[in-house]
C-alpha positions in Angstrom: -17.3 2.0 -6.5 -16.2 4.6 -8.9 -14.2 3.5 -12.0 -10.4 3.5 -11.5 -8.0 4.9 -14.0 -8.1 2.9 -17.3 -4.6 2.1 -18.6 -4.2 2.4 -22.3 -2.7 -1.0 -22.5 -2.8 -3.3 -19.5 0.4 -5.2 -19.1 0.3 -9.0 -19.3 0.6 -11.3 -16.2 3.9 -12.8 -17.4 5.6 -9.4 -17.1 4.9 -9.3 -13.4 5.1 -13.1 -12.7 7.8 -12.6 -10.0 6.2 -9.6 -8.3 3.6 -9.5 -5.5 0.9 -7.3 -4.2 0.7 -7.2 -0.4 -2.8 -6.3 0.7 -3.7 -5.7 4.4 -7.4 -6.6 4.8 -9.9 -5.8 7.5 -13.6 -6.0 7.0 -13.7 -5.1 3.3 -15.9 -8.0 2.1 -18.0 -5.6 0.1 -15.1 -4.6 -2.2 -12.1 -6.8 -1.8 -13.1 -9.4 -4.4 -13.5 -6.6 -7.0 -10.1 -5.2 -6.0 -8.4 -8.6 -6.3 -10.1 -9.4 -9.6 -9.1 -6.0 -11.0 -5.5 -6.5 -10.1 -4.9 -10.2 -10.7 -4.9 -9.8 -14.5 -1.8 -7.8 -14.1 -0.3 -9.2 -10.9 -0.9 -12.9 -10.6 0.6 -13.0 -7.1 -1.5 -11.3 -4.6 -1.4 -12.0 -0.8 -4.1 -10.6 1.4 -3.5 -10.6 5.1 -6.9 -10.9 6.8 -6.4 -9.0 10.0 -9.1 -10.6 12.1 -12.0 -9.6 9.8 -15.5 -10.6 11.0 -17.4 -10.1 7.7 -15.9 -12.9 5.5 -13.3 -10.7 3.8 -10.7 -13.4 3.7 -13.1 -15.9 2.0 -14.0 -13.2 -0.6 -10.4 -12.5 -1.4 -9.5 -16.2 -1.7 -12.5 -16.8 -4.0 -11.2 -13.9 -6.2 -7.8 -15.6 -6.5 -5.6 -14.2 -3.8 -3.5 -16.1 -1.4 -4.9 -15.3 2.1 -3.0 -15.3 5.4 -5.1 -14.9 8.5 -4.6 -13.2 11.9 -6.8 -14.7 14.5 -7.4 -11.3 16.0 -7.2 -7.7 14.7 -3.5 -6.6 15.2 -3.5 -3.5 13.1 -2.5 -2.5 9.6 1.2 -2.4 10.4 1.1 -6.0 11.7 -0.8 -7.1 8.6 1.8 -5.5 6.3 4.6 -7.1 8.2 3.0 -10.5 7.9 2.6 -10.0 4.1 6.1 -8.6 3.6 7.7 -11.5 5.5 5.7 -14.0 3.5 6.8 -12.6 0.1 10.4 -12.4 1.2 10.2 -16.2 1.7 8.9 -16.9 -1.8 11.4 -18.4 -4.3 12.1 -16.0 -7.2 10.2 -13.1 -5.7 11.5 -9.8 -7.2 9.4 -6.8 -6.2 6.5 -6.3 -3.7 3.9 -3.6 -3.7 1.9 -2.6 -0.7 -1.7 -2.1 -1.9 -5.0 -1.1 -0.2 -8.0 -3.4 -0.1 -10.6 -0.6 -0.4 -10.3 0.3 -4.1 -8.4 3.6 -3.6 -5.2 2.4 -5.3 -4.8 2.0 -9.1 -3.2 -1.1 -10.6 -1.6 0.9 -13.4 0.2 3.1 -10.8 1.5 -0.1 -9.1 2.7 -1.5 -12.5 4.5 1.8 -13.4 6.2 1.7 -10.0 7.4 -1.9 -10.5 8.6 -1.0 -14.0 10.8 1.8 -12.5 12.4 -0.8 -10.2 12.7 -3.4 -13.0 14.6 -0.8 -15.2 17.3 -0.7 -12.5 16.7 3.0 -11.9 15.8 2.5 -8.2 15.1 -0.1 -5.5 12.2 1.7 -3.7 9.3 3.7 -5.0 7.0 5.7 -2.8 3.7 6.7 -4.3 2.8 10.4 -4.0 -0.6 12.1 -4.3 1.0 15.5 -4.5 3.1 15.2 -7.7 0.2 15.9 -10.0 -3.4 17.1 -9.6 -5.4 13.9 -10.0 -6.0 13.2 -6.3 -8.5 15.3 -4.4 -7.9 14.6 -0.7 -9.9 17.5 0.8 -8.6 20.3 2.9 -8.5 18.5 6.3 -6.7 15.4 5.0 -4.4 17.5 2.8 -3.4 19.6 5.9 -2.7 16.6 8.1 -0.8 14.8 5.3 1.4 17.9 4.9 2.1 17.8 8.6 3.0 14.1 8.2 5.5 15.1 5.5 7.1 17.6 7.9 7.1 15.1 10.7 8.6 12.3 8.6 11.4 14.7 7.4 12.2 15.6 11.0 12.2 12.0 12.2 13.8 10.2 9.2 15.6 12.9 7.2 13.8 11.8 4.0 12.2 14.5 1.9 9.0 13.0 0.7 6.0 14.9 -0.7 3.6 12.2 0.6 4.8 10.4 3.7 1.6 8.4 4.5 0.7 6.9 1.1 0.1 3.2 1.4 1.1 2.5 -2.3 4.8 1.6 -2.2 7.0 -0.7 -4.3 10.3 -2.2 -3.2 12.7 -5.0 -4.1 12.7 -8.0 -1.9 16.2 -6.9 -0.8 14.8 -3.7 0.5 11.8 -5.4 2.0 14.1 -7.6 4.1 15.1 -4.4 5.9 11.5 -3.8 7.1 10.6 -5.0 10.6 7.5 -3.1 11.6 6.6 -2.8 15.3 4.0 0.0 15.0 0.6 -1.6 14.5 -1.5 1.5 13.8 -1.1 4.4 11.4 2.4 5.2 12.8 3.7 2.3 10.8 3.7 4.6 7.7 6.5 6.7 9.2 8.3 3.6 10.5 8.4 1.9 7.1 9.9 5.1 5.5 12.6 5.2 8.2 13.5 1.5 7.8 13.6 1.7 4.0 15.7 4.8 4.2 18.2 3.0 6.5 18.7 0.3 3.9 20.8 2.8 1.9 19.2 1.6 -1.3 18.2 4.2 -3.9 14.6 5.5 -3.7 12.3 7.9 -5.6 8.7 9.0 -5.6 6.1 8.5 -8.4 2.8 10.3 -9.0 -0.2 8.1 -8.2 -4.0 8.7 -8.2 -5.6 7.8 -4.9 -9.3 7.5 -5.6 -11.6 8.4 -2.7 -14.6 6.3 -3.6 -18.2 6.6 -2.6 -17.5 3.4 -0.6 -14.6 4.8 1.4 -16.4 8.0 2.0 -19.4 6.1 3.2 -17.2 4.3 5.8 -15.8 7.6 6.9 -12.3 6.4 6.1 -10.9 9.7 4.8 -11.9 11.5 8.0 -10.9 8.8 10.5 -7.6 8.0 8.7 -6.8 11.7 8.9 -7.5 11.7 12.7 -5.6 8.5 13.2 -2.6 9.8 11.4 -2.5 12.9 13.5 -3.0 11.0 16.8 -0.3 8.4 16.0 2.2 11.1 14.9 1.7 13.0 18.0 1.5 10.2 20.6 3.2 7.2 19.1 
């Protein structure tokens, strides 16, 4: 994996003791332990939802320190997110949850900054955006499809986001209780935006760096995720 952004001063675990990372997990045994280990120094509460993996991903995440919930069969990323969100909403004292990818593309510092915005009282929901600065290089095909997703989300939800299908999101538990995902594939990304918007709680975007690693490119994730986004938007 390539090196993620290096924060100038990594926040201590105590600062985020009431916050959770929710990580949908499917066949990422090669990298998930490194992702969990890299985040747990900042976020002591990490729940990975093993969505029917066949490669030992759940065991790897658990060994790295995450709480692991398991689906007996692969139900899709939307279902995995809903399982994790529902779990966090039941935890005593839980304050904020962040949806976070298992493949090393998201940065812990970005997640921490998004939680800090909520903790300041400035907002209740933060959507990560790849398009508010120039750090993320998604490639022409993915950029084009993501811009179409922005247009589609605006038409279907009325929310003016610059990056509608970014999996890095932070929300208060109050906001999360308004999320009841039914779409199991990539269409859940539009669904969660719609449902969070309907809570009426304040929201904003925050610039994040999505790192397209050698690992994710090797799995073809960038290309296939682009195709899946397009298919689910058009035919959901």
